[in-house]
N, C-alpha and C positions, 0 to 999 in steps of 0.2 A: 607251580600253582602257589598266590598270591593268598594270604589265610587275614580270617579278622584282623589280625592282629598287623600283618603286618602291614596288612590297609592304609589303620591306620597310624601307621609305624608315617610312612609315605608322604598323609593326607597331611600329618599332620607339617610337616613340613613346607606340604606347602601354601594350609593353611598361617601359619605362625609368617609365611614371608607373604603374604594377604590380604593379611585381614584387617590389620591397619586401614589399608585401601578399598579396600568392599562395605569400610561401615563409613567411610566418603561420598564412593560415587558409588548410582546403585549398581546394582548386580543387569543385569539384562540378559535375557532370555544364549546370547554367543556365552555368555563366559563360565555357562555349566562344566563345570571338575569333572571328568575322568580320568579311571585305572583301568584299566585291557585286566586280568584277571585272573593270566594263565591257564585258563584250566589247563587240567589230565588227558593223554593224549590214549588212546583204549589199551597202550604194550604198558602206558604206566597203569591205569586201573588195575588193568590186569594183573600185573606184579605184587600188586600193594593196598588189593581193596578195601581193606580195614582205611589204610590213611588217605579215599580219595571220599570212602564212606563220612567218615568225622571233615573234613573239608563239604563238605558235600550239606553238609548237616550244621559246621557255624553260619556260612549261606544262606542259609534257610530261615536261622530263629533272624535275622537283621530285618524290620519291619521299626524306618523315620519316613516321619514323612519329608516329600520332597526328596529327599536321594533312588533312587531308584537303582536295581538291579535284572541286567537284563539278562535273559536265562534262553539257551538256544538247544535244542537234540536235537540233541547225535544218536549217530546211530554206529553201534563198535561191534566191529562184527564176535568178539572176543565180550563181551561186554551188555550187548546188548542195545536196548536206545534208554540214551538218559538225556534227564535236562538236567543241564552242564547250565554255571553262573556264567557267563562271560567279560563281561564289565558291570562297572558304577561309574553310575551319574549324580552327580549331585548337585539340583536348580541353583540353587541356595544357597547364600553363606551357612543361615543360621540352618537346613538340614548335615551339611560335611560340617554343624561342630556339635549337631545333634551326636552323631553319629563320634565325634572325637571324644563325646561327653563334654564340650567346652560349649554346652549348652551361654546358660547360665553368662558365664565371658565375655558369650559374640555379645545377649541384649549388652552389656555392659557397655562395654564400645561400642559400638551400635548406637546409640543411647546415647552418647555424651556424644558422640561423632556430630549427631546431627544437631542438640544441642546448643553443642558452637558454631555450627557453623550457621545457623539462627541468625546468632552474633552479626554474620557477612552481606546476609541476603542482601542488606539495606545500600546495596556498592557491588551492584552485579563487575564494578572491572576491575573489582579487588577481589572480590570473587575463588578465584580461580584458586588466585595464588593461595586467600585463606588459607585453601580447603588440601592445596599444597602442604601446606606446616604444621598441618589441622590434620594431616594423615601421616609426618614423618614424625610428630611425638605423640599417635597415642599409644603407645606404648605404657609412656611416662603418663599419660593421663589415663590409664588403665587401675592405671596400679596405686594411683591417689583411693583414699578413702571413701567413704560418701562423702564425708564434710567438709574437709575438704575437695574438690572437686567440685562442691554449692558454692565453696567461697573463692575458687578460681575464680568461678563463671559471674560471681556478684561483683569484686571485683576489675576483674575484665566489661561486665555492663556496667560501671561508674564509672572507668577512664573514658568508656564510651564517649560518657551519655556527658561527660566534665573534660572535655581538651582542653590540655594547660589550664589547671585548678591552681597549681605555683603554692598546694600543699607541704607539708614537707611525710612522709614516707607513715609517722605514727598517728599525722594527724587523719588520714580515709579512715568516712565513714561507715566500715562497712561491719554489722558482725560479724565475731567473732576471730577475728583479725588479730595479731600482735606487731609487733618490726621480728621478733625471731618467725613468725609464721610465715610472715615473707621472702625476710630472706633466703626463706630452704627454697620457692616455691618464685622468686626473682625468676629463674630461665625461662621458664613452663610459659609464666603473664609474659616478660618482655616478647618472644618470639611468636604468638599467641598478634599480644600487638600492636606490638610494627606490623604483623601480616596484613593486621585491619585498616593498616596507614596511620596508627599514629605513635607516638613518637620514639624515639630508644632510652629521652628519662620516660617518657608513660607523661613526659604533661608536669610531672612533680617536681615540689624545690631544695634542691642537695646542696650542706652545710658546707657555703665558700671553701674550698685550699688555705689555710693559711701554710703560710713560710717564717723561719725565727730569724732574725739580723739580732743579733749584739753591733752597739753600740762603742768603739774602743778606747770613743773620747767620749767621758762626758762631757763637753760644752756640747757638743752632737747630740745631746742621746734627749730628743724628744717628755720634757715635759718630770728632764731626768729618768726616764727610764729607758736606763741600759739593752736591754736583753727582752723582745718585741715581739711576740705572734701575732701579723694578722694575715688577714688574705692580701692580695695584689694590687685593690683597685688602693684600699690602704694604706698602704706602702708610701704605692706614685706620688701618694699628695702630699708624701712629707716635705718635700723641697730640701735635702737633705743635706748640707756644703761640705757634701766630703768630698778630701782630697783622692782617697786611692779609697777603692774597695777590693775586698782580698774574698775572692768565694773559699770557701771549703766544703771534702764533700761527707767529709767525715763527721758527728756531728758530738764529740764526744772532748775532738781539734780544734772544734766551732768552739768550746766553752771554759779550754784552758788557752788561748789566746786573751793574755798581757791589759795594758791599756796603751795605748799610743794613740799616739797624737792626728787627727784631721785623718781617719781611718775607721772602718765600718767592716763587721765581717759579717758574710752573708751562710748561710748552709746555703748548701747552693741542691739541693735532695732528688743526687743518685744522679737520673736518663732523664727529667723533668725542672733541667737545668738551666736550661731557656728561659724563665720564666725571667733573670735576672734581665733580660732585656725590654722589658715591662718597664722599670723606672724607672724614667731619667733621667733624673738622679747620679743611678748606675753607669750610667751610657754618663753625663758628664765627668766622668773619674776617672781615675787613674784602672783600669779593672788589674788583677791577678787574681788566678787559677789555683789550687792545692787539690790533688783525689791524690789516692790507692796512683802506685807505681806500679800499674796489672792494665788487664785488655781495657777495663771496664774503666777504668781511670780520663787511661788518654783515648776512648772514643770522648768520655763525655764530655771530654778538655775543647774533640773537635764539635764533639754539640753546641757549646759554649763560644766558639771563633764566627759559625755558619751564622750566627746573627751578629753577634761585637767581635766583627777580625784582628783589635788591638787586644784583647786577650794577652796573657802573656801568663806560661804557665810559668811556677815554682815549685820547686826536688822532684819536677818528673823526663829524669836527666838519665844517662850513661855512670856519670860520673856516683851520681847517690844512691843507685843501684849497687854499684859497685864499692861503696862504705860500709852501705850495707844489706850486704846479699844474706847475707850468714842468718835475716834473721825473715825474710822471702824463705816463701813457703807455698808448694802448690795452689793453680792455679783451679778450681773448684770447677772451674766454665774451660778447661783443661786450654791449650797455645791458642793464641791471634788467626789472624788468619792475616791477612793483606795489613800495612795501614793505614787510615784515613789518612786523607787527604789532604787537610787541614789543618796537619800537624807540622809543625819546622822542622829542621833536616838535625836537627840534637831529639826532637821530641819520636822523631820516628827508630834516630838509631835506638829513644829505651824500647823503645813498644818491639823491634827487627831483637830485643839486647832478651824481651823476656822470655819472646815464642819460640828462641831460637835455644831457651834455657828451655826448656822442653814443656812452657810456663809456667810462669811465674808468680809473685807475687809478695810486693812487698806493703802491707799498711805503713797510712804517711802519721798512722801513732809509733810507729816502732821504728824511725829514726829518732838517736838522737835525742832527745827537748831542747838541750843548751844549743848545739849547728842548731835544726832546725832555725831559733831562736832571728843567732844568731846566724840562719841566709833573708829569712824577712825582711832583720834590716840593715843590713846591705843591700840589699833590693830596692829598698824606701826609699833609703837614702838616694839612688841611682832616679828617684823622681823626687829634689825639692822641691817642697811647697813652695 
């Protein structure tokens, strides 16, 4: 026998799984939710009449609009003729939610879903895709405070009406929002906006990424500025007549470099290192790369070499690792797998040594500074101006 409490538990699982879809897609007559109540047999009734009576009493008290309890007459030799509930049928999500004590939650789900769907009603080809995204996000949407949902809707509506505005996020003319609010709700807004056919960037402007450059030769420094941070587009216009450019993985090492004639140093910015290739004066110079002796550092080197094949590495070899191995530590990312194909034979040997050592890393700052400068100058001497 399935009691009222047990039925609520079972149907609650179904409701949790389907309510988001029900809020979006119209509920059809054939979608009714059925649950057999496993009524007792004559033998069960005779052996524990009190338990059966309690079960019958529980179901007789259920009176929910749209929820039908189907009763059947049973003729039992031991217990006589009895009217027994055999099946429950919920004919709408509202009815099921009411039975579960979640009527208010369902109303929020449904009302918010329908309000959002109206945003996509003007473009039928995108409407079904938008509905699928709304369904997927409904639990998050339903959990929003009323004011927050209103703001999400207002932002979506404004973005829909002003595609490609190129305003900065703080400039959005929507009441009640600020930059912190937008950050907290951006994932939901972006997913819904893109599903409506909008751009990934919401049509908003974003601050250009800045990259740091040190002019180690003051003669090359524009207007005497030896340490510059600027967007790629501006750096590309400088037309620096550098003989050598050194790309450095870590900022502290970049800041520690001394003055060197004819030389410019760039902060590589990790795996974003390919940005360097967009500077014509970098491509025209002798290019060196110095990063950490670890799997990431060598992968970053390979990434740079994929766009500037001539780049040469500094102190990213077995000899350097062996010399300063006492300063190596376990790599938090674990040992690398196979070495990138863009590495030289010596760099590949370093990669394999690090991997076969259980996954070690030697940060470039851990190399004795006097030794590092000596190797740097020796390398630069190989490329006289």
